[in-house]
C-alpha positions, 0 to 999 in steps of 0.5 A: 473459490466460489465462481460467479456462474452465468445464468444457465442450468436449472432454476434450483441450480441458479437458486443454490448458487446464489444462495452460496454467493450470498454468503461470500464477499470479494475484495480487490485492493490496489496499491499506490495510486497517485496523479502526478505527472505524465498521468495528470495529462490524461485527467479530462482527456476521456482516455481514463477508462482505457488505462484500465481496460485490462483489468475490467474483467478481474473488477467486474467479478469482484464485489468491492474494489479498494485503492490507495490514493497516494495524494490528496486531490486538491486545487488549493492549499500550500505545502506543508514542512516534511522530508520527502516531496509534496505530492497532489493531484487535481480534484478533477483527478477523481475521474481517474478513480471512477474510470477505474471502477473503485469503490473506495479510496484508502487514505492513511499514508504519507502523502494525504496531509502534503497539502495541509488542512485545506488538501485534505478538506478537499480531497474528503468533499471530492469523494463524496461528491462522487459517491467514492467511499473513503476511510483513513483520513479526516479533518480530526483523528476521530474521523480519520480512524473511522472504518468504511463499511459496506454491505454485499449480498448478506454479508458485510465488510470493514475497512480499517486504513492505518499509516506509519507516522511520517508527516501529515497524520492527523490528531485531536485538532489537526486533519490528516491520515490515521497514524499508526498505535497499536492499542488504538488500531486493536481497538478499532478492529474490535469495533469494526467487528462489531458492526461487520462480518469481516475485518480488512486492514490496509496498512501503509508502511515499511521500508521504501524499495526493501523487497522483504518486510522488516521483522518488526513488520512481520510481527505486527501484521501477525499481531493484527491477525492475533487481535482479530483482523481477517486479512492485511494488505500492506503497500508503501515500499514502491516494490512488490513484497511476498505474502503468507497465510497466518493462521488461516488469514492472507497477509500482503505484506506490499502490493508494489506500486498500482499507478505512480508515474515516476519524474526520473527518466533514468528508472529502468521500465523493468524496475520493480516501481512498475510492477506489483499485484492485485490481491483478491480476497474472498471472505466466507464462514471459512478461511479467506481465499487469496488469489494474486494478479500481477501487472505492470503499468507503463512509465508514461501512465497510459496502461496497466498491463496484466501479466501473463504467460511466461512473464506472469510465471516468472513473476509469481516464482519471484514472488514465491522466492520473496515469501520464502524468505517472509516464512523462514525466520533466519532468512528474514533476519539475515536480510534485513540486517544486510539491508540495514548495513546497506541503508542505515549509514546515510541516515546515521551520518546526516543524524550525527553531522546535520548538513553544512552551512549552519543557516537557519533553514539548515536547522529546521531541515535537520530538526525535520529530518531528525523528527521523520527518523525517530517518529517513523516506525520503520526507520526507528527499526532500521537505525536500532537494528544497525546500531545493535549490529555495530555494538556487536561487531557484526557489520562486516559479517551482515555486509556479506549479504548484500549482494543477495539484498540487491539481487532479490531487488530486480524483476528476474525478466527484461521488459521493453515498455511499449508506452501503449 
């Protein structure tokens, strides 16, 4: 990897170093950043920058810094009907993004549309007013698909942001996030390639809390590399997943949460919820170079700690074990089928029986849940795989792998949350 050198050595050496750096472009991608309590109490306190203090040197030596903004920034608007919580942060929450030093926010996710057209409009406006770039959401689908393109030195980077088709996605007439469509996304990659040297896709999708991506996710991300993307970074699972180099291009399946406080006091501070890693990708004329920087954040949202020493070693070993499953097709399928046996029966039972009571609200809720299951790519794959397992009579055999699935879902060392 090319390192950023201090101004030292001969003038000729400094000139050669500068020329070399002008042909590279480095980018750092942070996962889910959400402004809900208790993080929202820090907004406007003057202590926002202290949250990210340990990340400063890493951010300073990186050209482009991105985060996934996992809620609209709005002080108005009405929550949309959906399955799952409606999340938002105050418009002043943009100061968190600025204090961290992010250059742009990727907005295609399952919460950006939670407060309707007004929530989307206010988010775009407040980001623009603070000079923070954006991609992945808009007042219509055309705007939501528009990549964010930036130049550093002699190189340009196009960032394309897309989400699985949950609630709050955009259409030709509806504001929201850029929903996934393979043909459309491939066209966007081709178009971005015409305008930039490097194309990065940030993809929001997959199954929550599963430490290993599904076979369908792996196929999809590899296909996007085949279509011309230089790197893929995934998120949404609320836990770190592994990574791979495919045809010389890095694929990160999930970074894990970046800073997403939990309202559940029963969540152990050692849960994967509070862990993740920052992928740093250095693009150049040769294959991109990937380095990983693991961290954890405190439950009160006051600090993101870079892991070091024995904690870092154990986390990287854990990530290596998850990545080894991705690299082995048989292990990948076995893990996923066990996951489906563990998780799909509850979804299927609700789809079959609905909720009790028969009220008008119950019918609406059941309809929303059906839409949720049949529109979201991750849930379609989950149910289809589970039904095939039942048809083949393999449920008991697949259930034998549940213990291994649950073991992979644990961070392999204890953490005492210091709340500092």
